[in-house]
N, C-alpha and C positions, 0 to 999 in steps of 0.2 A: 504493500499500500503506499505509493510514492507521498500520502498527504496525509498521510497516519502522525498522531502528536510523536514526539520523542522524550523518552523519559530520560535523564541523567541522575545516575545513582551513583555518591562518590565513596569514595575507602575510609577505612578508619584513622579520624583524628582532624578529616577535613571537614568539607562540607559543599553544598552544592553552588557558593561564589568562589569559594576557595578551589575546589580542586575542578572547576571546570572553566571559567572566566578567565584566568590568564592567560589560558592558553588558547585561547582562542576559539570553544566552541561552542560556547554560545551567540557569538556572533555569527561565525561561520552559519549554523542551522538559522538564525535570523535572517541572514542574507539567502540563505535558498526558500524562503518562505515556510522552514517547519517549526509548528507551534511546539515550543520546549515546556516540557513538567520541571518546575522545580521540585526536588526529594531532599528533604534534611532528615537524614535518618535519626532515631530516637539517640539523644545523648548529643547531637550533634547541632553546631550551626543554629537557627533559629528555633528548634524541637526542644522540649521538656528533656534535662538533664536528672534525670533521677539516679541517688547513690546506691541503690538494691541492688543488686546484680535478679532478680526474682521479675524485677518489671522489665528486663529485657530476654528474657524467653522466649517470646513468639516477636521477636523482631523482623523477621519476613512476613510475619501476619500486620505487620504496623507498615511495612512497604506497600506491601499489597492494599491497603486502606487507600492509598497516597495514590493511587492509579485512577487514570480517569475510568469512565466505565466502557468506556471507546478502545478498540482494540489499538496498541502502541508500537512503536518500535522504542526498545528500550537499549540503553548504552550504561554499563555498569563497572565500576574498576575496583578492583580488590575485596574486600566486605562487600560492597554494593554488588560485583558482579557475585559472589557466593550467594546473597540472599536472594537474587532475580532467579537463578538457577533453582535455589529450591521454591518459587513463587511457581517458575514456568514449568518446574516439573507434575506439579499437579492441576496446575493451569495452564496449559499450553497455547490454548485458543485466545488468549489477553494478548499475544503477541505475535507481530506479524514478520519480525527481526530480533535477534538479540543477540548484542556486542558486548563478548566478557573479557575484560580487558585486566592482565598481573595474574590469571589462577592458570593451576595448571594440577598437577598431584597434589598440590597442597591442600584441596580444597576433602580430599579423602584422609587428612591427618588434623589431629586434635591436636597437636603438642606446641609450647612455646607462650602458650597464651599466659601463663600465671606467673612466668619470668616477665612479660610485658605488661601485665598489670601493675606488677610490683613496681618497675621502672617508672610509670605514673605515677603510681601512688607515694614512691618514697626517694624516687630519683634512678637515676642509671648508672651502672657498672662502669668502669670504665675501660672493659674490654667489651661490652655491647653495643657496637656501632649501630646495627639495626634498630635495638631500641632508643639511640640517641636521635636520630634521625624522626620514629614516630614520635615523641616525646616533644623534639623541637618543631615537626609540622604542625602537631596540635595545639603548639602556643603561638604559632602563627596564624593559626586558622582562629583563635581566638574560643578553643574550646575548654572544658572543665575537666583537670585530669581524672580527677575520681570518680567522674562519672564515666568516662572511659576505661577508668581499672574495673566499674560494675560492670559495663558492659562485658569486659573480654571475662569476666568470671560468671556470666550469665549459663543457665542450664542450658544444654545443645549438645549435638550429636554431628560427626560430619557427614557430609553426603555421601550416598553409595552408588554404585554403577546400577542398583536396580530403581533408585529413585532417580536418576539422570536420565533412563529409560523413558520417561516421561517425557522427556523436553525434547517435543515433536517437531517443535517449528525450530526455523533455518537457524542455525548458531555462527559467528564467527567469533573463535577464539586467538587472544590479540596476545601473545608474550615475548618479551625479550628474552635474547640467549644468556643473559645475566641476572635473570630474574631466581631470589629465591624459593617463588613457589612454584619451579618449575621442577621436573619437565612437562611438557603438555600431553605427551602423547595418550598416557591412561585417560586423561577427562577426556578430550578430542574420541579417544575411541567409545567411549562410555556412550556420548552423544548419539543419537539417531542420525542428525542431518548437521553435521558442522563441516566449518573449513578451520586452517588455521594460517594464521601470518604469525613470523618470526620477526621478531626486528633485531636488528645486527646489531651488537654491543651496547646494550641498551639495557640497565636494573631495572628492578621492581620501580622505582620511584622516579623515573624518567619517561615512564612508557607514555603515558598519556598528554605528554609534550611533545612529543616526537612525532614530526609531522608525519613520518611513514605511517604511523599508529591513527592520525587525525583521519587522512586519505583512504587509508581502508576501511576505518569504520563508516566514515559517511558513506563512501561509493557503495559498501553492503548494504545499507539503507534506505539508499537511489536519492543520497542530499548530496551528492557529490556536484560542485560546477562542471558543467559541460566544456 
């Protein structure tokens, strides 16, 4: 659907404005006359920021409730991508196209969450380079570190191959070849209708600012410039 609204879902520690506007996504979509649906995940941006992990237990349902009633194209990064996959697994008819950025084999694991939660709550260890980036990004976006720690401690389970078999809408997986969330093969293989774009010499945090990523995503949803 070339005129479907486009839902943009940011990653952990970011927000709609912080995650998408500086790299040009919002303006580029507006230039192609696509309506953009802004989403701030619970605990981020303009959304409520509770400190109780239990309030984040149904984070995917919070996202689903933010979707318009009509069919959409959706683009998600990292946490946003994982949540979109979970929504699409039970309701693929809500999506014309789905683009997931910065996800791979990591969607099948649940490790590292407590370490990162501690970094948000108590500060970052000297050797925790990834944690330092997340904490710095969250501060730049104006987010509450205690809310993010609570989100990371929410009751949840990793995605499964059986669950992903329900994602029957077309999916584009975009990941950098230096992304710690990879490799992407297991995820791509688990999706019934998926394509893969690998970004050369790009890590997790660079992906959404990379021109090749933006071009591939917009082309996939029919929003590329002629």
